N, C-alpha and C positions, 0 to 999 in steps of 0.2 A: 659391195663397194663401200657402204657405210661402215661395215665391220672393219675393213682395212683402214679406213680413215680414223676410226676410234683407236685401233691398235697403234697406228703411227703416232697419233696425238699422245697417247699414254707413254709411249717410248720417248717422245720429245719432252714431255713433262718430267719424267723420271730421270732421263739421261740427257745432259746438255749435248747439243749438237756438236759433234767433233769434226775433225777433218776426214773422217771415214765416210764412205759413200753409202747411201741408202738405195734400195731398189723399190720404187713405187710405180705401179701401173706399167711395169716393164721398162721403166726408165731409170738409169743410174743417175742419182742426184748426189753430187759432191757435197760434203759437209762444209767445205771452204773452197775459196778460189782467190785469185789475185787480180786486181784491176788497178792499173796505173801504179804498180808497186805497193799497193795497200792490200793487206790481207783482209778478206771479207768472209763472213760466216753466214751459213744458211739461216735465214730468218723463218722461212716456211715455203710451202709449195701447195698448189691447188690444181685440180683437174677441171678443164673446160670440156663440157659435153654438150652435144646437140642431139636432135632426134636421131641422127644417123650414127651416133656413137661417140667414142672418145675423140676429142679434137687435139688437145695438147695438154701438157703439164707445164705450168709456169712456176718458176722458182725465183725467190727474192733473196739477194745477198747484201748484207750490210756490215758495217764495222761493229755496230752494237745492236743486239736484238731488241725489237720493240713490237708491241701489238697495236700501236697507235699510228693511224694513217698520217697524221700531221707530222709526227716525228720522222717517219720515212721520208716524206717530201722535204721537210725543212732541215734535217740533220746535215751538217757539213760532211764532207768526205765522199769517197767513191761509193757507188752502188751498182748493182747489176740485176737486170731482169733477164732470166734465161727461159726460152720457150722451146720445149722438146715436142715436136709434132708427132702425133700418134696415128692420125687417120691416113688412109691411102693417099689422098690428095686433098689439099686445102687450096682453093682458088685464091690467088693473091688479092684479087678484087674484093672478095668476101672478107678476107682478113683485114684489109685496109678499111673497108666499110665499117666493120665492127670497132676497129681501133678509132676511127674518126668519130663515130657516134659517141664513144666514151670520152674522147678528148673534148669534144664540143660540149657535152653535158656537164663536164666538170670545169671546163675553162672556155667559156663561150667567146672570149676575146681572141682565141686562136683560130676561129672559123675563117677559112680561106687564106690564112697567113702564108707568106712565102716560105717560112720554116717548115710548115706542114707539107707544102707542095714538094719541097726538096726531100723531106723525109720519105714521103710516099714514092718518090722516084727511085729510092734505094731498093724497093720491092719490085723486081723486074720479072719474076717468074713464080709460078705456083710452088707451094710448099709440099714436100712429100714426106711420107712416114720415115722417121729416123733423122730428119734434118733438125738442126739446132739454130735458133735465132737468138743472138745476144744483143741486148740494148744496154750498153754500159754508160755510166754517168760519172764524169770526172768532176772533181771539186771546182774546177774553173768554169763549169757550165757546159762543157762539151758532151754531146751525145754521140756515141760511136755505135754503128750498126754493123754486126758481123753475122755472117751466115756460114755455118760449118767451119768456124775458126778463120774465115777470110773476111777482112774488113771490106765492106761494100760502100761505106761512106761515113762522114761525120759532120756534125753541125755544132757550132758554138752558140748556144742559146739557153740561158738559164730558164727562160719562160717555157721553152719546149721541154726541157728536162723536167720541170715541175709538172707540166701538163701530162707528159707521158707517165710519170709515176702516179698521178691522180687517176689516169685511165685504168690502172691496174688495182690501186688500193684506195682510191678516193671515194667520195660519197656515192657516185654513180659509176661503178666499175664496169668493165667489159663483161664480167661474170662475177656474181656474188660469191660463188663457191671458190673461185680463184682468189678473190680478195681475202676471204676468210682464211684460206690455206696459207697464202703468202704472209699474212699477219700472224700466223701460228695459231689460228683459232679453228682448226679443222672441226 
């Protein structure tokens, strides 16, 4: 697994990420995508693992690539976090619990907020292998949640947007390997 990460990192350093797709951990990762009419480019991706194996690959798309968490959170423009689930079944409650812990560790003021409760309400069933969860971030502060290309809900909250991004790339992320990969630091 480390060898694959090193190879992918070398390729990313030698070749700028293009609109071509990569295949990592059995997941096709697009080199670019469009959110709210803005063309976004792959910044990086990381693999979340647990004792029971590979959980998901999380990819970050931005207008301009960066390796700095603060730039990801504070940069204007659209952004996208894409999660490709790899494990046979991920309980929605476990996913929400891990996300909530990272959100609160990075942004304690969000604890128990109405925005978080509405966000968690969008996750109504467990995640299965092959499913894709998109968290897209619009410049106006809207967070849109899509599951398998179907919008399941949206919230207009710049504070939620910031907190969600920090949960993935902030000081206390859901997973350090995911954070490093999403910031292009495999």
